[in-house]
Each structure stands twice: as structure tokens, then as C-alpha cells.
C-alpha positions as CSV (number, residue, x, y, z in Angstrom):
1,X,-76.2,159.0,-147.5
2,X,-76.8,160.6,-144.1
3,X,-80.1,160.0,-142.5
4,X,-81.9,162.5,-140.2
5,X,-82.0,161.6,-136.5
6,X,-83.1,163.3,-133.4
7,X,-80.5,165.5,-131.7
8,X,-79.3,165.1,-128.2
9,X,-81.1,167.2,-125.6
10,X,-79.1,170.3,-124.6
11,X,-78.5,172.2,-121.3
12,X,-80.5,175.4,-121.0
13,X,-78.6,178.3,-119.7
14,X,-79.9,181.8,-119.1
15,X,-77.9,185.0,-118.6
16,X,-79.3,187.8,-116.4
17,X,-77.9,191.3,-116.7
18,X,-79.1,194.0,-114.3
19,X,-78.0,196.5,-111.8
20,X,-81.0,195.8,-109.5
21,X,-80.2,193.0,-107.0
22,X,-83.9,192.8,-106.0
23,X,-85.1,191.7,-109.4
24,X,-83.0,188.5,-109.6
25,X,-85.1,186.4,-107.1
26,X,-88.6,187.1,-108.7
27,X,-87.2,186.6,-112.2
28,X,-85.5,183.3,-111.3
29,X,-88.8,182.2,-109.7
30,X,-90.7,182.8,-113.0
31,X,-87.9,181.0,-115.0
32,X,-88.1,178.0,-112.6
33,X,-91.9,177.9,-112.9
34,X,-91.5,177.7,-116.6
35,X,-88.3,175.6,-117.1
36,X,-88.0,173.6,-113.8
37,X,-85.3,173.6,-111.2
38,X,-82.1,175.6,-111.5
39,X,-79.1,173.3,-110.9
40,X,-76.4,176.1,-111.1
41,X,-76.5,179.8,-110.3
42,X,-73.3,181.8,-110.6
43,X,-72.3,184.6,-108.3
44,X,-72.3,188.2,-109.5
45,X,-70.1,188.5,-112.5
46,X,-68.8,191.9,-113.6
47,X,-70.3,193.4,-116.7
48,X,-67.9,196.1,-118.0
49,X,-67.0,195.2,-121.6
50,X,-69.7,197.3,-123.2
51,X,-71.9,200.4,-122.5
52,X,-74.6,198.9,-124.7
53,X,-77.2,198.7,-121.8
54,X,-76.0,201.9,-120.0
55,X,-78.7,204.3,-121.4
56,X,-81.5,201.9,-120.8
57,X,-80.4,200.1,-117.5
58,X,-77.9,202.5,-115.9
59,X,-74.5,201.8,-114.4
60,X,-73.2,199.2,-112.0
61,X,-74.6,196.3,-114.1
62,X,-73.7,192.7,-113.3
63,X,-74.4,189.3,-114.8
64,X,-75.6,186.0,-113.3
65,X,-75.6,182.7,-115.3
66,X,-78.2,180.0,-114.4
67,X,-78.5,176.5,-115.8
68,X,-81.5,174.3,-115.5
69,X,-81.7,170.6,-114.5
70,X,-84.2,169.6,-117.2
71,X,-82.6,169.2,-120.6
72,X,-84.4,170.7,-123.6
73,X,-84.6,170.1,-127.3
74,X,-82.4,172.5,-129.3
75,X,-85.4,173.7,-131.4
76,X,-87.1,175.0,-128.2
77,X,-84.7,178.0,-128.1
78,X,-86.8,180.4,-130.1
79,X,-89.8,179.9,-127.9
80,X,-87.7,180.3,-124.8
81,X,-86.3,183.6,-126.1
82,X,-89.8,184.8,-126.7
83,X,-90.8,183.9,-123.1
84,X,-87.7,185.6,-121.6
85,X,-88.6,188.7,-123.6
86,X,-92.1,188.6,-122.1
87,X,-90.6,188.4,-118.6
88,X,-88.3,191.4,-119.3
89,X,-91.4,193.3,-120.4
90,X,-93.1,192.5,-117.1
91,X,-90.3,194.3,-115.3
92,X,-90.0,197.7,-117.0
93,X,-89.4,201.0,-115.3
94,X,-92.0,203.7,-115.4
95,X,-90.3,205.1,-118.5
96,X,-90.7,201.7,-120.2
97,X,-87.0,200.9,-120.0
98,X,-85.8,197.5,-119.0
99,X,-84.5,196.7,-115.5
100,X,-83.2,193.3,-116.6
101,X,-81.9,191.7,-119.8
102,X,-82.5,187.9,-120.0
103,X,-80.6,186.0,-122.7
104,X,-81.3,182.2,-123.0
105,X,-79.0,179.8,-124.7
106,X,-77.8,176.3,-124.5
107,X,-74.7,174.1,-124.0
108,X,-74.2,171.0,-126.0
109,X,-71.1,168.8,-126.1
110,X,-69.9,170.7,-129.2
111,X,-70.9,174.3,-128.6
112,X,-72.6,177.1,-126.7
113,X,-75.4,178.9,-128.5
114,X,-77.3,182.1,-127.5
115,X,-80.6,183.3,-128.7
116,X,-81.0,186.8,-130.2
117,X,-83.7,188.8,-131.9
118,X,-81.0,190.6,-133.9
119,X,-79.8,189.3,-137.2
120,X,-76.1,189.3,-138.1
121,X,-73.9,187.5,-140.6
122,X,-73.1,184.5,-138.3
123,X,-76.6,184.1,-136.8
124,X,-79.0,181.5,-138.2
125,X,-82.7,182.2,-138.3
126,X,-84.8,179.9,-136.1
127,X,-88.3,181.2,-136.2
128,X,-90.6,184.0,-135.0
129,X,-87.9,186.6,-135.3
130,X,-85.3,184.7,-133.2
131,X,-81.8,183.8,-134.3
132,X,-79.2,181.4,-133.0
133,X,-75.8,182.8,-132.3
134,X,-73.0,180.3,-132.2
135,X,-71.0,181.9,-129.4
136,X,-68.4,179.3,-128.4
137,X,-67.2,176.0,-129.8
138,X,-65.8,173.1,-127.7
139,X,-62.5,171.7,-128.8
140,X,-59.1,170.9,-127.3
141,X,-60.7,170.3,-123.9
142,X,-62.2,173.7,-123.6
143,X,-64.6,176.3,-125.0
144,X,-63.0,178.4,-127.7
145,X,-64.2,181.9,-128.7
146,X,-64.9,182.9,-132.3
147,X,-64.2,186.2,-134.0
148,X,-67.7,187.4,-133.1
149,X,-67.9,186.1,-129.5
150,X,-68.9,188.8,-127.1
151,X,-65.8,189.7,-125.1
152,X,-67.2,188.8,-121.7
153,X,-68.0,185.2,-123.0
154,X,-64.4,184.9,-124.2
155,X,-62.9,185.7,-120.7
156,X,-61.2,182.8,-118.8
157,X,-63.5,183.0,-115.9
158,X,-66.6,182.7,-118.0
159,X,-65.0,179.9,-120.1
160,X,-64.3,178.0,-116.8
161,X,-67.8,178.6,-115.5
162,X,-69.4,177.3,-118.8
163,X,-67.0,174.3,-118.8
164,X,-68.3,173.4,-115.4
165,X,-71.9,173.7,-116.6
166,X,-70.9,171.5,-119.6
167,X,-69.5,168.9,-117.1
168,X,-72.9,168.8,-115.4
169,X,-74.5,168.3,-118.8
170,X,-72.1,165.5,-119.6
171,X,-73.0,163.7,-116.4
172,X,-76.7,164.0,-117.4
173,X,-76.0,162.5,-120.8
174,X,-74.1,159.6,-119.2
175,X,-77.1,159.0,-117.0
176,X,-79.3,158.5,-120.1
177,X,-80.9,161.9,-120.6
178,X,-79.6,162.2,-124.2
179,X,-82.1,161.7,-127.0
180,X,-85.2,163.7,-127.6
181,X,-88.5,162.0,-128.4
């Protein structure tokens, strides 16, 4: 019989999508105030696989990925998503449209998970209207996309970036930051 045990802590990552370069710094400051120091911030990543945000946020969108030094418990993801939604709401245009999309998730040794407030067949309900989206799995020495993985997360450049973040996480685990209380 298997017995319940506490999971390993996981590496918090946050995706920022915007077309406004000026919004990045104040949003990152709010995220750091809440979640601690950022230990990785990507350069500008192109965002052209979908027009999903075009009507709301305009054209010329880009993405940045941040990871945080402090590891989190996996079950904190729903609360983190609610906080990032709040931060998005603090930065609306006069017409109440978003300037920035903030999507949190985490990396573990086995997978990469994103939070969403939209249900779908492969998403698991967490709490308070938030779902977990299994976005990538780690096998054969790399992240592997799934049939529902967003196309930009399946790109080689993104896979390499996330593998580097996973490497940081692995070093943290090796230094004893592994089991939640």
C-alpha cells in the first residue's frame, strides 16, 4: 500500500506577455515583493503563435519568463494564480483591457505545469476556480510537449530555456531544498 508523503518543493516560473516594455519592471517588482528574488529572467521572446490576445492587448507582443529563487509547495499554485490575476487587474487600460498577461506555473523534476482559470479536458481542478495544466513532461533528457501543449511552449528555444531553469531547480534540490514541511 502506498502511503501519503509530502511532495518535493517546486520551482515557481511566471510568464509575462505584453507589448509594453515599460510595464515589465513594475510588475516584476510586485512579483518579487510577493515571491522573493528572481533568479532567472529571459530576454524578450517572440509571441506570434496565436492572435488570442490581439484584440485586448494589441500587436507586437512579446513574452518574458521569470523563475524565482524560493521554491514553493505545488499546492500554492492556485493562490499564486489569483495573485497574478490581481496584479493584471492593477494594470488595465482606460477601456479596462489588460496591458499584461501573467501566467504562473512550476517546474518539477518530472514536469512543467501552468495555472489557468479555464477548464479543459486535460486540466485538473485545484481550487477557487483555478486549474493545473500539465504543459510539458520531462523524459529522455528533455521536456516533451503533449498534444495540448501551447505551440510556443513546444518550440526548441523554449524547451532549452525551461531545461536550464530545471537545471537550476535540480541544483537547489541537491543543496537540500527538497521536502515541504
